[in-house]
LOLO-742676 format. One record per residue: x, y, z of N, C-alpha, C in turn. Coordinates in steps of 0.02 Angstrom, whole numbers, plus 50000, padded with zeros to 5 digits. Layout:
BEGIN
XYZXYZXYZ
...
***
This chain:
BEGIN
500424993950000499995000050001500455006150002
500205011249964500635017349953500755020850019
501385022550030501555026150091501295033350089
501135035750027500885042550017500155043550037
499805038150050499105039150071499075041550141
498545045250161498445047150228498405041350276
498555042650338498605037050386497925033650394
497375037350395496695034150407496525029850344
496725032550284496565028550224496945022050223
497615022350239498015016250240497715011350293
497525013950351497235009850400496605006550379
496165010150346495515007550320495665002050271
496125002850222496284997950172496544991650204
497004992550257497274986350286496724982750329
496284986250358495754982850395495304979250346
495174982150288494744978850238495104972550213
495754972850201496114966950179496144961550233
496244963650296496244958950351495544955650355
495004959250348494304956450351494214951350296
494454952850238494364947950181494754941350195
495384942250217495794936650233495524932550291
495234936150340494954932850398494364928650380
493934931450335493324927650318493544921450279
493994921850233494254916050195494534910850243
494954913150291495224908750343494714905650389
494134908850394493624905950436493304899750410
493444898050348493194892050317493624885650335
494124886750380494544881350400494114875250425
493674876450473493264870850498492784868350449
492534872350402492044870250352492424865250305
492974867250281493344862750231493544856350266
493754856650329493944850350364493334845850370
492754848750392492154844750399491914841950335
491954845950280491754843550216492184837950192
492844838450203493324833250183493174826550219
493064826950285492934820950325492294817750305
491774822350292491124819450272491094816650204
491604817950162491624815450092491934808450095
492334806550145492684800050146492214794050139
491614793950171491184788150162490974786750089
491044791450048490834790449975491344785849940
491934785249969492414780949934492374773649959
492414769449909492394762049924493024759149889
493114752549903493674749249872493704749649797
493134750349766493124750449691493184757549664
493244762749705493264769449680493914770349640
493894774749590494454775649545495034779149582
495604777549556496234780849584496234788449570
495974790249508495934797249492495474801349541
494934798249562494474801749607494824802649678
495224797449699495544797749763496084803149761
496464803349706496994808449697496704815249692
496134815949656495794822549652495564824549719
495344820249760495104821649827495684824649869
496234820749867496844823049906497114829449884
497204830249817497504836449791497034842449800
496354841049787495884846549793495854849449862
495804845149912495754847549980496424850250007
496954847449981497634850050000497664857249977
497474858349915497534865249887497034869949923
496454867449944495984871649982496274873250046
496564868350084496854869650149497444874550143
497864873750094498414878150082498184885350072
497644886250029497374892750018497114895850084
496744891850123496474894250188497034895950236
497494891250243498044892750293498484898550270
498554899650205498944905150178498564911550198
497894911850190497524917450207497544918950283
497524913550321497584914450394498264917650412
498804915250382499454918050397499524925150371
499254926450313499264933350284498854938050328
498304935450354497884939450401498284941250464
498684936450490499064937950545499624943050533
499924942850471500434947650451500144954450442
499534954950410499204961550404498994963950476
498784959750519498614961850587499234964850623
499814961450613500424964050646500574970950620
500474972050552500634978650526500154983750556
499514982050560499024986750585499194988350660
499304983350699499474984250769500124988450774
500604987050733501234990950732501094998350720
500714999650667500575006650650500155010250703
499655006750729499265009650785499685011350845
500135006650865500615007850921501045013750907
501335013950846501785019450831501405026050837
500825026250807500425032550812500235034650882
500015029750923499815031250989500415032851033
500975029251026501585030751067501845037651049
501845039250982502115045650962501715051450993
501035050550988500605055951017500655056251093
500715050251123500775050051196501435053551217
501975051651182502615054851198502585062051190
502285064651133502255071751120501865075251177
501275072051200500885075251248501295075851313
501635070251334501995070251396502615074751392
502945075151331503545078851321503375086451328
502765088251306502605095451309502325097451377
501985092951413501595095251471501785091551533
502285087551535502515084151599503205086351616
503305087651682503965089851705504455084151693
505095086651688505645081751676505715076351728
505515078051790505575073051843505085067351836
504615067751790504125062351776504405057751719
504965058951693505255055451633505235047551647
505455045551705505485038451718504815035251717
504325038951739503605036251736503375035651663
503555040551623503325040051553503675034051516
504315033351531504695027751503504385021251525
504215020751588503915014451615503255013251579
502835018251570502205017151536502315015051465
502795017851430502925016251359503145008751357
503565006751403503834999651399503334994551431
502944996451478502524991451513501774992151496
501504998151506500774999051496500594998151422
501015000251375500864999851305500974992351284
501374988651316501454981551302500804978051319
500494979551376499864977051397499314979151351
499344985551330498834988351285498884984551217
499484982751197499554979351133499264972151138
499544968451189499374961451192498654960051216
498434963551268497784961951298497234966451269
497374971051227496844975151195496874974851121
497374977851088497384977951016497384970950984
497864966751004497874960050975497314955850997
497054957151059496464953151082495834954951042
495754961051021495224963450980495224959450912
495814959250882495854955450818495714947950828
495974945250885495844938250900495114936850909
494764941250943494044940350952493694940450883
493894945050839493594945450772493704939050736
494314936350739494454930050705494044924250733
494004923850799493614918450832492874918850812
492594924750817491904925750800491764924050725
492234926150683492154924550612492134917150600
492644913650628492684906150618492044902950645
491834904850704491264901850733490634903150694
490554909450667489974911350630489964907350562
490564907150529490564903450464490384895950471
490664892950525490504885850538489774885050558
489494889850594488784889350614488334890150554
488494894550504488124895150446488144888650400
488744885650400488834879550366488414874150395
488364873650462487984868650493487234869550479
487004875850482486304877150469486164875550398
486634876550352486504874750280486464867150273
486834863450310486774856150306486124853550330
485914855850390485274853750417485134858050477
484634862550468484504867950518484304864850588
483824860350590483634857750657484204854350692
484584849850655485134846250683485694851250706
485784856350665486314861450680486134865050745
485534867050754485334870150817485484865950876
485334859350867485444854450922486184854050940
486604853250887487314852950898487574859450930
487384864850907487614871350932487434872351004
486814870751023486594871451091486984866951137
487084860751119487444855851160488174857251161
488444860651109489184862551106489334867851158
488824871451183488944876251234488914873551302
488744867051311488724863951376489384864451417
489964862951384490584863451424490704870351456
490414875551426490514882151456490154883051520
489684878151537489334878551599489724876451656
490284872151645490644869251702490964874651743
491344879351715491624884951754491084888551795
490504889351763489984893251800489724889251862
489644882551852489394878151906489844877951963
490514878051952490994877152007491344883852024
491144889451994491484895852004491484897552077
490914897152108490844899352178491244895052225
491194888452214491584883952258492344884752248
492554885752186493254886552173493504893252203
493094898152198493314904852226493364904452301
492884901252336492944900352408493554896452428
493694890852394494254886652411494904890352399
494944894452347495534898152331495664903652382
495104906952405495174911852456495394908852523
495104903052539495294899752601496024897752599
496264895052545496954892752539497394898852546
497194904652512497634910452516497704913252590
497134913152625497154915652691497554910952737
497424904352734497784899552772498534899552756
498734900652695499424900652678499764906952704
499394912552702499674918852726499764918352802
499284915052838499384914252907500004909952926
500084904352889500634900152902501314903952889
501324907652833501944911252816502084916252870
501574919852896501694924452947501954921353011
501644915353031501864912153093502574909353082
502774907153023503454905053010503924910653018
503754916452988504204922452993504234924353067
503684924353104503734926453174504134921653213
504104915253199504504910353239505254911753231
505474913253167506164914653158506374920953190
505944926153192506114932353224506124931353301
505764926353329505724925553399506184919953425
506664917753386507074912253408507414913253476
507644919653487507964920453551507484919453608
506884922253601506384921253653506194914253660
506154910253608505954903153612506504899553649
507144901553637507694897953671507654899753748
507534906153762507534908053832506964904953869
506374903853838505804901153871505694893753858
506154890453823506104883353811505434881553773
505244885853725504594884853693504624882553623
505164879453602505224876953532504684871853513
504574866853560504114861553545503414864153536
503194868453585502494871053578502384875553518
502884879453500502834883853443502814879553377
503254874253375503244869753318502564866453308
502244864753363501584861553357501084866753333
501154872653356500704878153331500784879153258
501434879453236501574880353163501354874353123
501384868253151501164862453115500414862753104
500034865253153499324865753145499144870653085
499534876053081499384880653028499624878052961
500174874152964500394871352902499924865852877
499644861952924499164856652906498534860252876
498324865752903497744869052880497854871852810
498474874752799498654877352733498634871952680
498964866352697499014860652649498334857652637
497914857252687497234854452679496844859052634
496914865752641496564870352596496784869152524
497434868152514497694866852447497394860452422
497354855252461497074848952440496344849752421
495954853152462495264854552446495174858152380
495604863452370495574867352307495714862852249
496234858652253496434854552198495884849252182
495574846552235495004841752226494444845052191
494284851152208493704854452175493894856252104
494524857852090494724859152022494684852751982
494854847052011494794840551978494094838951961
493634840352010492924839051997492664843451942
492904849651939492674854151885492944851451818
493554848551818493804845951757493404839851736
493234835351784492814829551767492144831751738
491874837051770491224839651748491274842151674
491834845351659491924848051591491974842351543
492354837151562492414831251517491724827851505
491374827051560490694823951551490234828351509
490224834951518489834839251479490064839451408
490744839151398490974838651328490764832551294
490754826751331490544820551300489784820851283
489404823751329488704824651316488604829151255
489024834451251488944839151196489054835851128
489464830551126489564827451061489074821351051
489014817251107488634811251097487874811951092
487604816551134486874817351132486634819851062
486944824751034486714826850968486804821350913
487364817850919487494812250872486964806750878
486814805150940486304799750955485614802050927
485434808350943484824811050915484814811150842
485364813050810485434812950740485314805950710
485624800950742485524794450719484784792050723
484464793950778483744792450787483324796050732
483514802450717483164805950666483274802750597
483884800150585484014796850523483624790350516
483584787050573483174780750575482424782250563
482214788050584481504790050578481354792450510
481844793050467481744795150397481894802150383
482204805750427482434812750416482954812550361
483034817750321483544818050269484244819250298
484484814350336485144814850369485524808650353
486164809650339486604804150323487174803750375
487514798150375488074797550419488614802650403
488674804250339489194808950321489044816050347
488364817750344488164824550369488234824750445
488114818950480488254818750552488954820050569
489414816750533490154817750541490324825150528
490054827950475490204835050460489944839650514
489324838050539489064841950594489534841750656
489744835850669490174834650730490824838450725
491124838250665491754841750651491664849250658
491144851550624490994858950622490794861950687
490444857750730490214860750794490784862550840
491354858650834491954860750871492194867050851
492104869350787492334875950763491824881350780
491304879450815490814884650838490954885950913
490894880750955490964881551026491674883851044
492184880651012492864882651032493044889951020
492914892450958493064899450947492634904250993
491964902551003491574906951044491804907251115
492024901051143492304901151210492954905451212
493384904751160493994908551158493854916051154
493324917851117493164924951108492944927651177
492554923851213492324926051280492944927251326
493424922551324494014923351366494414929651347
494474930751281494844936751259494444942951276
493784942751277493424948651297493584950551370
493674945251412493914946451482494584949851484
495034947851440495704951051438495624958451420
495204959751368495084966751348494844970751407
494374967851448494094971451501494604973551554
495144969851559495674971151608496094977351590
496044979351526496424985451505496034991751511
495444991851541495024997651539495375003751569
495695002851626496045008451660496575011151616
497015006551591497585008851547497325012551485
496805009551455496515012651395496275019851411
495975020451471495715027051488496285032051495
496825029951528497395034351539497715036551473
497765031451426498085033151362497595037651320
496935036551325496465040351285496455047451312
496505048551378496495055251404497135059151383
497695055451383498325058751362498315060351288
498035056051243498015057151172497545062651150
497025063551191496515068551171496595074951210
497225076551228497375083351247497155085251317
497215080451363497055082451434497675085951462
497625092751460498195096551477498045100151542
498585101351583498455105151644498285112451626
497955115951671497825122651660498445126851654
498525130451600499145134351589499165140751634
499715141451672499735147651712499845153651666
499765159551695499855165651661500565166151638
500675168951575501355169251549501585176451538
502225177051527502525183951513502305186651446
502115192851445502015196551383502615201151368
502795201351305503375205151287503195210551237
503455216651250503375221951201504025223851173
504055224551106504685226551074504565233651047
505015238051066504975245151046505475246150991
505255248350935505675248950876505975256050870
506545256450834506825262950812506935263050738
507225268150712507275268850642507915266050614
508355263550657509035261350628509115254050633
509205251150692509395244150698508815239950724
508195241750720507655237250735507325238650803
507665237050859507365237750922507765243150961
507405246751006507755251251050507685248851122
507145245051136507005242851203506515236851204
506545233251257506085227551265505775228151335
505125227151339504775227151404504475220351417
504625217451473504355210951493503825212251547
503215210451534502695210651586502675203451615
503045202651671503125196151702502595194951754
502235189051750501775187551805502095185551868
501745184451924502065182251982502445175751973
503045175851999503495170251994503345165252052
503145159052038502955154552091503385148052087
503455144752141503765138252145503345134152193
503055128652171502565125052210502015129952230
501875130452295501365135052316501635141752341
502285142652335502585148652361502665153852305
502545160152323502665165652275503345168552290
503785168252239504465170152248504545177852231
504175180052183504195187052161503505189252140
503305195552155502675197652132502705199252055
502105199952027502075201951955502405208951946
502785210051894503105216251883503295217151809
503535223251795503765224651726504505225951728
504855222551681505595223051674505735226651605
506035232151609506245236151547506985235051537
507155233351472507815231851453507975235451389
508555238551383508795241651319509005235851272
508915236951211509145231851159509885231151162
510125225051168510855224051173511155224551240
510745226351290510995226951359511165220251388
511695220351430511905214351465511775215051538
511315210951567511075211551634511285205451674
511565206251733511685200751779511135200251832
510915194351843510395193051894510705189251949
510705192352009511055189052066510545188352123
510775184552175510375183252233510585176652265
510395175552326510565169552359510345163152325
510655157552335510485151352306509765149452328
509335147452279508655145652297508175151252301
508365157152287507945163052296507425163952239
507585160652183507085161052127507365163752063
508045164052057508325166851992508135162551934
508195155851938508025151251886507265151851872
506845152051924506125152451914505955158851877
506285164351891506155170651856506325170151783
506895167151766507075166251695506575161751662
506355156351694505875151751664505215155451649
505005159651698504385163351688504445168551633
505025171751627505105176451574505045172751506
505365167251504505365163251442504635160551425
504245159451474503595156351465503625149051473
504105146151510504185139151522504095138051596
503505135851615503305135451687503085128351704
503355125951762503155119351785503305113751734
503845114651694504035109851647503555109051587
503135113951576502635113751520502785119251472
502755117451408502875122851356502205126451348
502135132151379501485135751379501555142451347
502115143951317502195150551285501685151551233
501335157451237500785158851190500965164951145
501455168451160501635174251118502145172251066
502015173951004502495172650950503195175850966
503185181850993503835185051008504275181251057
503915178351105504275174551156504625168451124
504245164751084504525158651059504995160151003
504915165850966505355167250910506015170550929
505985175050978506565179150996506975177151057
506675173451104506995172051167507335165251168
507985165151178508345158951188508545157751261
508775151551274508875149751348509475145651351
509985147451393510555143351406510495140351476
510445133651479510345130051540510975129151580
510875128051643511495126251685511875120251656
511505114851646511765108651618511405106751555
511585109451499511235107951436511275100551423
510735097951393510735090851374511025089651308
511425084451302511735082951236511505075851219
511235074851159511005068251137511635063951118
511525057451125512065052851101512075052251027
512275057750996512275058350922512845063150903
512885065150839513385069550818513215076750833
513715081350819513605088250834513065091150787
513025088650726512505091350683511805090450714
511625084550737510995083450766510905087250829
511415088150869511365091750933511275099250921
511475101750863511345108750844510635109550817
510455105050770509835105750733509245102250762
509325097450809508785093250833508375090550777
508695089050719508355085950663508035091150616
508045097750629507805102550586508275103450527
508035105450468508455106350409508825113050411
509505112950422509915118650416510505117350371
510715122150334511275121750289511915120750326
512345116350303512985114850337513405121250344
513385125750296513755131950300513575136150358
512935136350370512665140050429512875136650495
512835129950496513055126550557513775127650573
514195127350522514935128850530515055135650554
514635140250530514725147550544514595148550620
514055145650650513895146350718514415142950761
514675137150737515205133850775515845138050777
515955141750722516525146150723516435151850771
515815154450777515665160250823515785158250895
515665151650912515765149850982516435146350992
516835146250941517505143450948517595136250947
517075132650919517115125150920517355122350852
517335126350799517475123750731518195120750731
518665123650765519315121250764519505116150818
519055114850861519185110350920518945103150907
518495102250861518185095650852518375092250790
518985093350767519255089550707519075092750641
519255088750588519145091450522518435091650501
518035087350531517315087050514516935087850580
516885093950606516605094950674515865093150676
515515093850620514795092150620514665084550632
515105080450611515035073150623515345070850682
515615074950724515955073050786515435069850832
515595063850857515135060050900515205062750972
514615064851001514625068251065514645063351123
514435057151113514415052151165513795052751210
513695047951251513095048051294513145053551342
512605057951345512575063751387513165068151375
513455068351312514015072851298514655070551329
514765064151339515355061651376515995063151339
515955064151274516565065651232516675073151226
516295077251261516395084351261516565087351330
516945092351334517075095451401516445099651421
516455101551482515915105851506515825112351468
516415115251455516405121451416516155120351346
516325114651313516095113251246515325112451244
515075108751298514365107951302513995114551304
514235119251347513935125751352513965129651285
514515129051249514545132251186514135129051132
513995122451138513495119251093512825122351106
512645123351172512025126451189511935133551159
512515137551170512485144251141512405144351064
512745139451033512695138850960511985137250938
511635133650977510925131950960510505138150958
510615142751006510215148851004510405153650947
511075154050933511285157950878511015155550813
511015148950803510785145850742510055147950729
509645148550782508945150450769508805157650774
509355161850775509275168950769508945171950830
509065169250892508765172050952509135178750968
508705184050980508975190550994508975192451066
508655188351106508625189451179508855182751208
509345183051252509655176951278509565177051355
509285171651383509255170551454509735165051472
510165166251518510685161251538510645159851613
510515153451629510405151351696511045148251725
511415151951763512035149651796512475145451745
512635148351687512985144251640513695142451661
513975145351714514665143951736514655139251795
514085136951822514065133651886514455127251887
514495123551832514855117251831515505117451794
515805123451781516385124251743516985126151786
517575124551765518175126651796518275133951785
518695137451820518755145051812518925147251742
519385143651708519585145751640518995145151591
518625139451595518075139151550517485143651566
517395144651633516865149551657517005156151628
517645158451634517805165251607517715165651531
517865160151498517785159851425517035160351404
516625156551440515915156851426515615163951438
515785166951493515505173451510515745178651457
516365178151439516635182851388516295181951321
516125175651303515785173851239515095177051241
514715176051299514055178451306514035186151300
514525189451331514545196451332514695199251262
515045195551220515275197651155514715196851102
514195193151118513665191551069513215197751059
512965198950997512565204450981511825203151001
511725201551063511025199951086510915203651153
510295203951172510105206151241510185200451284
510535200951342510705195751385510485197151457
510165192151485510005192051558510295185551584
510815186151628511185179851650511115179551725
510845173951748510835172751824511505169851843
511775172251896512415169651921512465170552000
512805165952029512935166552101513635169152115
514045169952060514725172052065514795179352047
514865183752095514835191152084515485193552046
515995188852041516605191252007516475192151930
515935189251903515795189851834515335196051818
515115199451869514585204451857514915211351839
515545212151847515855218651837515825221151764
515775216751716515765218751647515055219451621
514545218251664513865218851641513645226051642
513145227851600512855234751600512445236151662
512145231051689511695232351744511675225751787
511575226551852511485220851896510825221451934
510385215951925509755215651961509835210352015
509565211952074509625206952132508945205152157
508865198752170508245196252205508445195852279
508105200252319508285200652389507965195152429
508225193952491507915188852532507185189752548
506935196152545506225197552556505835197452492
506125194352439505765193252373505565199552337
506075204052329506015209752289506545209652235
506385212352175506875213052121507105220352120
507755221652134507995228052138508635229252097
508775235452078509405236852043509955237352094
510505233852085511045233652134511575238852112
511785242752160512275248152140513005245652160
***
């Protein structure tokens, strides 16, 4: 099927193909019953050609049906694969946009575990139910075509074995619960006895406690014996009911044939063979429906995530750009909402005015809210991408304390898969001083897991190059020197100050603030003031 077709069209065509193959495969029981019922027609004097034709004809029929069954499985696998890819991609997108990074392990766990259950006990189970019902229905129609009254008799009796679990369900449940309780009590007494060994020695109570434990052990084992016996009785009942399901209709069929009904021994054999392809698939379908029911909670969670169940977005920063007649901007005004962390308000709502190209240092004690202020200015709050202003997303870049580096080459870590010209990539690498440090082909340089093949300073410059590549004219930097040695820290600060951008850099190290145009301080009483 053409990959150029829309996803829904491809899915519809594959479902239609699966349905066609499934219906053809559903004739498995019909062909087998027809083949067995044909055997009585042959006698010692039958021609060799007719016998060979019988064998070859039914062999070809079986090969065609089995091929369709296998093709149906292959188409089913493709459909399930595409459905999983679509749902996982949308689930990852939803969680990536709206879930904090500290929830990443939970998302990974759901992708690996919950979606496996969703695949096996829901998606594949739905297809299995469809196959079972189709086979049972095709065989049932065939039986009705052979002889409707006799078919109804066979079908009704074929359902008898399904009654056994119902008859013994209550007794089996009670015996299972009793065994579970008794076993738990024995295990607890055994654990208690080992914990109390010193006290047993002191009081000479080993014999009496052993007798106490033996009573609990005997009760536990007796409960197991009772449960096993009831399971055995249920098995015997199923065997008896299965025998009745086959023998009673056959006996009645023989009596009907004796009474002159249009029934032959061959049709009775065909009925017998086909009836197994009715009750068996219907029982299996019922079991798989129970499997599907177990996934209700997981399906609900996935459905809510896929259909945009997003947390309420907090208020975000609004940015005003003031233009002049020469170089574009003269000033920027940030209307910043209250800065919050958990339930605490770190800073009240306020307006921050910045000159274009100005370099501002943001200082204050550790934990006072410098990072939270920068996040709020950017419009990235509580780990959710909630920026609603085009100016924010288009013009504001962010340098993290510890930028993440994918286990890929420099090209991917700059572009994140977006199409950029190599010349432009090399240009930004040159601006941050990396073009000459990463070999003759810096774009293909392997960064290693979490950037293990890069120094801390190189990682920070990769991050700066990302913002330059996308033409960010306002740069927020959150403690970019915190994990660097003094030489690299000095180099990064000098690089940031040299860039033709408006810069607000949070730092805990006041030695770097001397070259900034302005210093803003978050005070211990949660005010933002200009520091002199």
